[in-house]
KOLBAMI-361901 format. One record per residue (C-alpha): residue in three letters; chain; residue number from 1; x, z, y. Coordinates in Angstrom, 2 decimals, padded with zeros to 5 digits. Example, Ala and Ser with C-alpha at 12.3 -4.5 7.8 and 13.67 -1.06 7.14 Angstrom:
BEGIN
+--------+--------+-----+---------+---------+---------+
: residu : chaine : num :       X :       Z :       Y :
+--------+--------+-----+---------+---------+---------+
:    ALA :      A :   1 :  012.30 :  007.80 : -004.50 :
:    SER :      A :   2 :  013.67 :  007.14 : -001.06 :
+--------+--------+-----+---------+---------+---------+
//
This chain:
BEGIN
+--------+--------+-----+---------+---------+---------+
: residu : chaine : num :       X :       Z :       Y :
+--------+--------+-----+---------+---------+---------+
:    UNK :      A :   1 :  019.89 : -022.19 :  008.67 :
:    UNK :      A :   2 :  020.94 : -020.57 :  011.97 :
:    UNK :      A :   3 :  020.02 : -017.02 :  012.90 :
:    UNK :      A :   4 :  017.73 : -018.18 :  015.70 :
:    UNK :      A :   5 :  015.96 : -020.63 :  013.45 :
:    UNK :      A :   6 :  015.46 : -017.99 :  010.75 :
:    UNK :      A :   7 :  013.95 : -015.52 :  013.23 :
:    UNK :      A :   8 :  011.72 : -018.24 :  014.61 :
:    UNK :      A :   9 :  010.59 : -019.01 :  011.06 :
:    UNK :      A :  10 :  009.74 : -015.35 :  010.46 :
:    UNK :      A :  11 :  007.70 : -015.13 :  013.66 :
:    UNK :      A :  12 :  005.96 : -018.45 :  013.07 :
:    UNK :      A :  13 :  002.20 : -018.20 :  012.55 :
:    UNK :      A :  14 :  001.36 : -018.42 :  008.85 :
:    UNK :      A :  15 :  004.91 : -017.93 :  007.55 :
:    UNK :      A :  16 :  004.35 : -014.40 :  006.20 :
:    UNK :      A :  17 :  002.31 : -013.73 :  003.07 :
:    UNK :      A :  18 :  000.21 : -010.61 :  002.54 :
:    UNK :      A :  19 : -000.54 : -008.66 : -000.62 :
:    UNK :      A :  20 : -002.68 : -005.59 : -001.09 :
:    UNK :      A :  21 : -002.06 : -002.54 : -003.27 :
:    UNK :      A :  22 : -004.75 :  000.12 : -003.73 :
:    UNK :      A :  23 : -004.34 :  003.79 : -002.99 :
:    UNK :      A :  24 : -006.76 :  005.46 : -005.38 :
:    UNK :      A :  25 : -008.37 :  008.86 : -005.50 :
:    UNK :      A :  26 : -008.21 :  010.19 : -009.04 :
:    UNK :      A :  27 : -010.68 :  012.99 : -009.50 :
:    UNK :      A :  28 : -012.78 :  014.05 : -012.45 :
:    UNK :      A :  29 : -014.86 :  010.88 : -012.36 :
:    UNK :      A :  30 : -014.12 :  007.23 : -011.75 :
:    UNK :      A :  31 : -011.15 :  006.34 : -009.54 :
:    UNK :      A :  32 : -012.23 :  005.59 : -005.97 :
:    UNK :      A :  33 : -010.51 :  003.32 : -003.52 :
:    UNK :      A :  34 : -009.18 :  005.35 : -000.60 :
:    UNK :      A :  35 : -007.54 :  002.42 :  001.18 :
:    UNK :      A :  36 : -005.55 : -000.76 :  000.58 :
:    UNK :      A :  37 : -001.92 : -000.79 :  001.66 :
:    UNK :      A :  38 : -000.96 : -004.20 :  003.01 :
:    UNK :      A :  39 :  002.45 : -005.43 :  001.86 :
:    UNK :      A :  40 :  004.41 : -008.30 :  003.39 :
:    UNK :      A :  41 :  006.70 : -010.94 :  001.98 :
:    UNK :      A :  42 :  008.89 : -013.09 :  004.21 :
:    UNK :      A :  43 :  008.80 : -016.88 :  004.46 :
:    UNK :      A :  44 :  008.95 : -018.51 :  001.04 :
:    UNK :      A :  45 :  012.22 : -020.01 : -000.18 :
:    UNK :      A :  46 :  014.27 : -018.24 :  002.49 :
:    UNK :      A :  47 :  016.90 : -015.51 :  002.25 :
:    UNK :      A :  48 :  014.41 : -013.04 :  003.77 :
:    UNK :      A :  49 :  011.51 : -013.54 :  001.37 :
:    UNK :      A :  50 :  012.09 : -010.06 : -000.08 :
:    UNK :      A :  51 :  010.53 : -007.43 :  002.22 :
:    UNK :      A :  52 :  013.58 : -005.16 :  001.99 :
:    UNK :      A :  53 :  015.86 : -007.97 :  003.16 :
:    UNK :      A :  54 :  013.33 : -009.10 :  005.76 :
:    UNK :      A :  55 :  013.18 : -005.72 :  007.49 :
:    UNK :      A :  56 :  016.92 : -005.11 :  007.15 :
:    UNK :      A :  57 :  017.49 : -008.46 :  008.86 :
:    UNK :      A :  58 :  015.07 : -007.50 :  011.64 :
:    UNK :      A :  59 :  016.83 : -004.14 :  012.16 :
:    UNK :      A :  60 :  020.27 : -005.76 :  012.26 :
:    UNK :      A :  61 :  019.09 : -008.25 :  014.89 :
:    UNK :      A :  62 :  017.29 : -005.61 :  016.96 :
:    UNK :      A :  63 :  013.96 : -007.31 :  016.27 :
:    UNK :      A :  64 :  012.07 : -004.65 :  014.30 :
:    UNK :      A :  65 :  009.26 : -004.48 :  016.84 :
:    UNK :      A :  66 :  008.76 : -008.25 :  016.98 :
:    UNK :      A :  67 :  008.72 : -008.52 :  013.19 :
:    UNK :      A :  68 :  006.43 : -005.49 :  012.84 :
:    UNK :      A :  69 :  003.96 : -007.17 :  015.20 :
:    UNK :      A :  70 :  004.17 : -010.46 :  013.32 :
:    UNK :      A :  71 :  003.45 : -008.62 :  010.06 :
:    UNK :      A :  72 :  000.50 : -006.73 :  011.55 :
:    UNK :      A :  73 : -000.92 : -009.95 :  012.97 :
:    UNK :      A :  74 : -000.72 : -011.63 :  009.55 :
:    UNK :      A :  75 : -002.29 : -008.61 :  007.84 :
:    UNK :      A :  76 : -005.20 : -008.31 :  010.26 :
:    UNK :      A :  77 : -005.96 : -012.03 :  009.99 :
:    UNK :      A :  78 : -006.01 : -011.77 :  006.20 :
:    UNK :      A :  79 : -008.07 : -008.56 :  006.27 :
:    UNK :      A :  80 : -010.91 : -010.24 :  008.15 :
:    UNK :      A :  81 : -012.20 : -011.35 :  004.76 :
:    UNK :      A :  82 : -012.29 : -007.85 :  003.30 :
:    UNK :      A :  83 : -015.56 : -005.88 :  003.16 :
:    UNK :      A :  84 : -016.06 : -003.65 :  006.18 :
:    UNK :      A :  85 : -015.99 : -000.43 :  004.16 :
:    UNK :      A :  86 : -012.40 : -001.07 :  003.03 :
:    UNK :      A :  87 : -009.72 :  000.76 :  004.99 :
:    UNK :      A :  88 : -006.31 : -000.81 :  005.54 :
:    UNK :      A :  89 : -002.78 :  000.59 :  005.53 :
:    UNK :      A :  90 : -000.25 : -000.96 :  007.95 :
:    UNK :      A :  91 :  003.49 : -000.21 :  007.81 :
:    UNK :      A :  92 :  005.15 :  000.28 :  011.20 :
:    UNK :      A :  93 :  008.65 :  001.47 :  012.02 :
:    UNK :      A :  94 :  008.87 :  004.70 :  013.99 :
:    UNK :      A :  95 :  011.24 :  002.99 :  016.41 :
:    UNK :      A :  96 :  008.58 :  000.37 :  017.16 :
:    UNK :      A :  97 :  006.08 :  003.10 :  017.98 :
:    UNK :      A :  98 :  008.60 :  004.95 :  020.14 :
:    UNK :      A :  99 :  010.28 :  002.11 :  021.98 :
:    UNK :      A : 100 :  007.71 : -000.65 :  022.38 :
:    UNK :      A : 101 :  005.40 :  000.26 :  025.29 :
:    UNK :      A : 102 :  003.10 : -002.65 :  024.43 :
:    UNK :      A : 103 :  002.50 : -001.74 :  020.81 :
:    UNK :      A : 104 : -000.73 :  000.23 :  021.21 :
:    UNK :      A : 105 : -002.28 : -002.49 :  023.38 :
:    UNK :      A : 106 : -001.12 : -005.11 :  020.89 :
:    UNK :      A : 107 : -002.73 : -003.28 :  017.97 :
:    UNK :      A : 108 : -005.99 : -002.71 :  019.82 :
:    UNK :      A : 109 : -006.21 : -006.34 :  020.95 :
:    UNK :      A : 110 : -005.24 : -007.71 :  017.53 :
:    UNK :      A : 111 : -007.81 : -005.50 :  015.78 :
:    UNK :      A : 112 : -010.51 : -006.66 :  018.18 :
:    UNK :      A : 113 : -009.56 : -010.30 :  017.67 :
:    UNK :      A : 114 : -009.84 : -009.83 :  013.90 :
:    UNK :      A : 115 : -013.12 : -007.91 :  014.29 :
:    UNK :      A : 116 : -011.62 : -004.89 :  012.54 :
:    UNK :      A : 117 : -012.55 : -001.40 :  013.71 :
:    UNK :      A : 118 : -009.31 :  000.58 :  014.37 :
:    UNK :      A : 119 : -011.00 :  003.49 :  012.57 :
:    UNK :      A : 120 : -010.41 :  001.52 :  009.36 :
:    UNK :      A : 121 : -006.63 :  001.60 :  009.90 :
:    UNK :      A : 122 : -004.07 :  003.89 :  008.33 :
:    UNK :      A : 123 : -000.77 :  003.46 :  010.19 :
:    UNK :      A : 124 :  002.05 :  004.17 :  007.74 :
:    UNK :      A : 125 :  005.15 :  005.32 :  009.61 :
:    UNK :      A : 126 :  008.38 :  004.14 :  008.02 :
:    UNK :      A : 127 :  011.91 :  004.44 :  009.31 :
:    UNK :      A : 128 :  015.56 :  004.26 :  008.42 :
:    UNK :      A : 129 :  016.63 :  005.92 :  011.66 :
:    UNK :      A : 130 :  015.15 :  008.53 :  014.01 :
:    UNK :      A : 131 :  012.61 :  007.27 :  016.58 :
:    UNK :      A : 132 :  015.00 :  008.15 :  019.47 :
:    UNK :      A : 133 :  012.35 :  008.48 :  022.18 :
:    UNK :      A : 134 :  010.40 :  011.40 :  020.76 :
:    UNK :      A : 135 :  008.14 :  011.61 :  023.81 :
:    UNK :      A : 136 :  007.14 :  007.97 :  023.54 :
:    UNK :      A : 137 :  006.64 :  008.38 :  019.81 :
:    UNK :      A : 138 :  004.26 :  011.30 :  020.31 :
:    UNK :      A : 139 :  002.30 :  009.47 :  023.00 :
:    UNK :      A : 140 :  001.70 :  006.44 :  020.78 :
:    UNK :      A : 141 :  000.60 :  008.62 :  017.86 :
:    UNK :      A : 142 : -001.90 :  010.33 :  020.17 :
:    UNK :      A : 143 : -003.09 :  006.90 :  021.28 :
:    UNK :      A : 144 : -003.53 :  005.77 :  017.69 :
:    UNK :      A : 145 : -005.61 :  008.81 :  016.92 :
:    UNK :      A : 146 : -007.66 :  008.24 :  020.05 :
:    UNK :      A : 147 : -008.74 :  004.79 :  018.82 :
:    UNK :      A : 148 : -009.66 :  006.27 :  015.42 :
:    UNK :      A : 149 : -006.64 :  005.30 :  013.32 :
:    UNK :      A : 150 : -005.14 :  007.74 :  010.82 :
:    UNK :      A : 151 : -001.44 :  008.39 :  010.31 :
:    UNK :      A : 152 :  000.53 :  008.34 :  007.06 :
:    UNK :      A : 153 :  004.20 :  009.31 :  006.72 :
:    UNK :      A : 154 :  005.88 :  007.10 :  004.14 :
:    UNK :      A : 155 :  008.69 :  008.02 :  001.72 :
:    UNK :      A : 156 :  008.31 :  011.78 :  002.23 :
:    UNK :      A : 157 :  011.34 :  013.53 :  000.79 :
:    UNK :      A : 158 :  013.86 :  010.76 :  001.50 :
:    UNK :      A : 159 :  015.96 :  009.77 :  004.51 :
:    UNK :      A : 160 :  014.34 :  010.47 :  007.87 :
:    UNK :      A : 161 :  010.90 :  011.25 :  006.41 :
:    UNK :      A : 162 :  011.83 :  014.92 :  006.59 :
:    UNK :      A : 163 :  010.41 :  018.12 :  008.08 :
:    UNK :      A : 164 :  011.18 :  016.96 :  011.62 :
:    UNK :      A : 165 :  009.13 :  013.79 :  011.12 :
:    UNK :      A : 166 :  006.35 :  015.75 :  009.45 :
:    UNK :      A : 167 :  006.10 :  018.00 :  012.50 :
:    UNK :      A : 168 :  006.21 :  015.06 :  014.91 :
:    UNK :      A : 169 :  003.70 :  012.91 :  013.00 :
:    UNK :      A : 170 :  001.28 :  015.63 :  011.83 :
:    UNK :      A : 171 :  000.17 :  012.98 :  009.31 :
:    UNK :      A : 172 : -003.20 :  012.60 :  007.63 :
:    UNK :      A : 173 : -001.35 :  011.37 :  004.53 :
:    UNK :      A : 174 :  001.95 :  012.46 :  003.01 :
:    UNK :      A : 175 :  003.22 :  009.57 :  000.87 :
:    UNK :      A : 176 :  005.76 :  011.06 : -001.48 :
:    UNK :      A : 177 :  008.45 :  008.66 : -002.62 :
:    UNK :      A : 178 :  008.46 :  007.23 : -006.13 :
:    UNK :      A : 179 :  011.84 :  008.89 : -006.77 :
:    UNK :      A : 180 :  010.05 :  012.20 : -007.27 :
:    UNK :      A : 181 :  007.33 :  010.65 : -009.46 :
:    UNK :      A : 182 :  009.55 :  008.70 : -011.84 :
:    UNK :      A : 183 :  009.87 :  010.80 : -015.00 :
:    UNK :      A : 184 :  008.10 :  013.79 : -013.46 :
:    UNK :      A : 185 :  006.24 :  014.46 : -016.73 :
:    UNK :      A : 186 :  009.54 :  015.51 : -018.31 :
:    UNK :      A : 187 :  011.20 :  017.13 : -015.29 :
:    UNK :      A : 188 :  010.15 :  020.60 : -014.13 :
:    UNK :      A : 189 :  012.13 :  020.26 : -010.89 :
:    UNK :      A : 190 :  010.37 :  017.05 : -009.89 :
:    UNK :      A : 191 :  007.05 :  018.74 : -010.59 :
:    UNK :      A : 192 :  008.13 :  021.66 : -008.39 :
:    UNK :      A : 193 :  008.85 :  019.25 : -005.51 :
:    UNK :      A : 194 :  005.48 :  017.55 : -005.95 :
:    UNK :      A : 195 :  003.70 :  020.91 : -005.92 :
:    UNK :      A : 196 :  005.55 :  022.02 : -002.80 :
:    UNK :      A : 197 :  004.58 :  018.85 : -000.93 :
:    UNK :      A : 198 :  000.96 :  019.28 : -002.03 :
:    UNK :      A : 199 :  000.95 :  022.84 : -000.68 :
:    UNK :      A : 200 :  002.57 :  021.77 :  002.60 :
:    UNK :      A : 201 :  000.06 :  018.95 :  003.06 :
:    UNK :      A : 202 : -002.80 :  021.35 :  002.46 :
:    UNK :      A : 203 : -001.56 :  023.50 :  005.34 :
:    UNK :      A : 204 : -001.68 :  020.40 :  007.57 :
:    UNK :      A : 205 : -005.14 :  019.45 :  006.34 :
:    UNK :      A : 206 : -003.62 :  016.27 :  004.91 :
:    UNK :      A : 207 : -003.78 :  014.33 :  001.66 :
:    UNK :      A : 208 : -000.85 :  013.46 : -000.60 :
:    UNK :      A : 209 : -000.24 :  010.06 : -002.18 :
:    UNK :      A : 210 :  002.10 :  009.90 : -005.16 :
:    UNK :      A : 211 :  003.79 :  006.50 : -005.05 :
:    UNK :      A : 212 :  005.16 :  004.57 : -008.00 :
:    UNK :      A : 213 :  002.92 :  005.92 : -010.78 :
:    UNK :      A : 214 :  003.61 :  003.60 : -013.70 :
:    UNK :      A : 215 :  002.80 :  005.62 : -016.82 :
:    UNK :      A : 216 : -000.17 :  007.63 : -018.01 :
:    UNK :      A : 217 :  002.05 :  010.66 : -018.65 :
:    UNK :      A : 218 :  003.22 :  010.50 : -015.02 :
:    UNK :      A : 219 : -000.39 :  010.33 : -013.85 :
:    UNK :      A : 220 : -001.27 :  013.39 : -015.92 :
:    UNK :      A : 221 :  001.73 :  015.29 : -014.54 :
:    UNK :      A : 222 :  000.93 :  014.31 : -010.94 :
:    UNK :      A : 223 : -002.65 :  015.53 : -011.33 :
:    UNK :      A : 224 : -001.31 :  018.81 : -012.64 :
:    UNK :      A : 225 :  000.56 :  019.38 : -009.37 :
:    UNK :      A : 226 : -002.62 :  019.22 : -007.30 :
:    UNK :      A : 227 : -002.12 :  015.66 : -006.02 :
:    UNK :      A : 228 : -005.17 :  013.43 : -006.41 :
:    UNK :      A : 229 : -004.20 :  010.21 : -004.62 :
:    UNK :      A : 230 : -001.97 :  007.76 : -006.44 :
:    UNK :      A : 231 : -000.48 :  004.32 : -006.05 :
:    UNK :      A : 232 :  001.49 :  002.30 : -008.57 :
:    UNK :      A : 233 :  001.70 : -000.31 : -011.29 :
:    UNK :      A : 234 : -000.25 :  001.78 : -013.79 :
:    UNK :      A : 235 : -003.25 :  000.21 : -012.06 :
:    UNK :      A : 236 : -001.78 : -003.27 : -011.66 :
:    UNK :      A : 237 :  000.49 : -005.10 : -009.26 :
:    UNK :      A : 238 : -000.24 : -005.82 : -005.61 :
:    UNK :      A : 239 : -002.64 : -008.75 : -005.26 :
:    UNK :      A : 240 : -002.99 : -011.62 : -002.82 :
:    UNK :      A : 241 : -006.18 : -011.84 : -000.80 :
:    UNK :      A : 242 : -007.82 : -014.46 : -003.03 :
:    UNK :      A : 243 : -007.13 : -012.39 : -006.14 :
:    UNK :      A : 244 : -008.46 : -009.25 : -004.45 :
:    UNK :      A : 245 : -011.69 : -010.97 : -003.47 :
:    UNK :      A : 246 : -012.19 : -012.84 : -006.75 :
:    UNK :      A : 247 : -011.59 : -009.71 : -008.83 :
:    UNK :      A : 248 : -014.24 : -007.88 : -006.78 :
:    UNK :      A : 249 : -012.29 : -004.65 : -007.00 :
:    UNK :      A : 250 : -013.14 : -003.97 : -003.37 :
:    UNK :      A : 251 : -016.74 : -005.13 : -003.74 :
:    UNK :      A : 252 : -018.13 : -001.60 : -003.56 :
:    UNK :      A : 253 : -016.90 :  001.67 : -002.03 :
:    UNK :      A : 254 : -016.08 :  002.83 : -005.57 :
:    UNK :      A : 255 : -013.74 : -000.09 : -006.11 :
:    UNK :      A : 256 : -015.85 : -002.56 : -008.09 :
:    UNK :      A : 257 : -014.75 : -003.81 : -011.48 :
:    UNK :      A : 258 : -011.17 : -002.80 : -010.79 :
:    UNK :      A : 259 : -012.01 :  000.88 : -010.41 :
:    UNK :      A : 260 : -014.37 :  000.66 : -013.36 :
:    UNK :      A : 261 : -011.60 : -000.70 : -015.55 :
:    UNK :      A : 262 : -009.27 :  002.05 : -014.33 :
:    UNK :      A : 263 : -011.90 :  004.66 : -015.05 :
:    UNK :      A : 264 : -012.48 :  003.41 : -018.61 :
:    UNK :      A : 265 : -008.74 :  003.32 : -019.28 :
:    UNK :      A : 266 : -008.15 :  006.81 : -017.90 :
:    UNK :      A : 267 : -011.22 :  008.32 : -019.53 :
:    UNK :      A : 268 : -010.16 :  006.93 : -022.91 :
:    UNK :      A : 269 : -006.70 :  008.40 : -022.42 :
:    UNK :      A : 270 : -008.07 :  011.79 : -021.35 :
:    UNK :      A : 271 : -010.52 :  011.75 : -024.27 :
:    UNK :      A : 272 : -007.66 :  011.02 : -026.63 :
:    UNK :      A : 273 : -005.53 :  013.79 : -025.09 :
:    UNK :      A : 274 : -008.45 :  016.25 : -025.25 :
:    UNK :      A : 275 : -009.15 :  015.37 : -028.87 :
:    UNK :      A : 276 : -005.49 :  015.86 : -029.77 :
:    UNK :      A : 277 : -005.44 :  019.18 : -027.92 :
:    UNK :      A : 278 : -008.62 :  020.35 : -029.69 :
:    UNK :      A : 279 : -007.21 :  019.35 : -033.05 :
:    UNK :      A : 280 : -003.99 :  021.23 : -032.36 :
:    UNK :      A : 281 : -005.91 :  024.34 : -031.28 :
:    UNK :      A : 282 : -008.08 :  024.21 : -034.40 :
:    UNK :      A : 283 : -005.06 :  023.81 : -036.65 :
:    UNK :      A : 284 : -003.27 :  026.67 : -034.90 :
:    UNK :      A : 285 : -006.35 :  028.87 : -035.36 :
:    UNK :      A : 286 : -006.53 :  028.10 : -039.08 :
:    UNK :      A : 287 : -002.83 :  028.88 : -039.48 :
:    UNK :      A : 288 : -003.28 :  032.24 : -037.75 :
:    UNK :      A : 289 : -006.23 :  033.13 : -039.95 :
:    UNK :      A : 290 : -004.48 :  032.07 : -043.14 :
+--------+--------+-----+---------+---------+---------+
//
């Protein structure tokens, strides 16, 4: 398959598939759906089906903006079927925001065509290189906020998602990379990083999402750092639209059966942990009094 043909295939209407992964608020009660992050896969049975390869290909060909727009178009068309209370996360490269003067108009028009209020959107800024045109980048972020969208900075702590990008984005969400979450329950230094990001986000009036939570012990450790938004396979894999709708986990603002199942699982785990802690305290007390 030639390069031109492959790019044409990527940009072809209906060639990209969309999956949704929940970002959940984990407080003292049942988990609540904060928003759904939309994830893209490239055309099936091609060399760019994997999203990492898809976006690397787009960068190498200087087509990040065109592919970003194709992805957003596919996501918004799919999201038309979601309940109106559900907010939606869209990944966009910082270079697209900075260098494509038509992006904001494109997003506004595409949202209107899909009958989706831009206030439901969380624009997740991703990048593997600086945005170059900082002035253009700032202007588009201001435009996004003006139409009601919120801003998330993805992969905080890695690559170009650094302090400079935090200052430029002033994000509503800090999405801390899974590298810092993996094994954090047994690593004091990872916990220290998570706590520092939580404190920094608080100063910005922002929320923190811990990505890649896969184990209950990691969830417990993340909560202990002051972070109360999580995302990861502990709560299941990303789902296609039909599975999302049939499972009804977005049927209510609290997350439907999906959130209820999460809540029961977590509450059972916390109850077990509390019981074990109480038993240990009682045993320690008896030993001291012996």
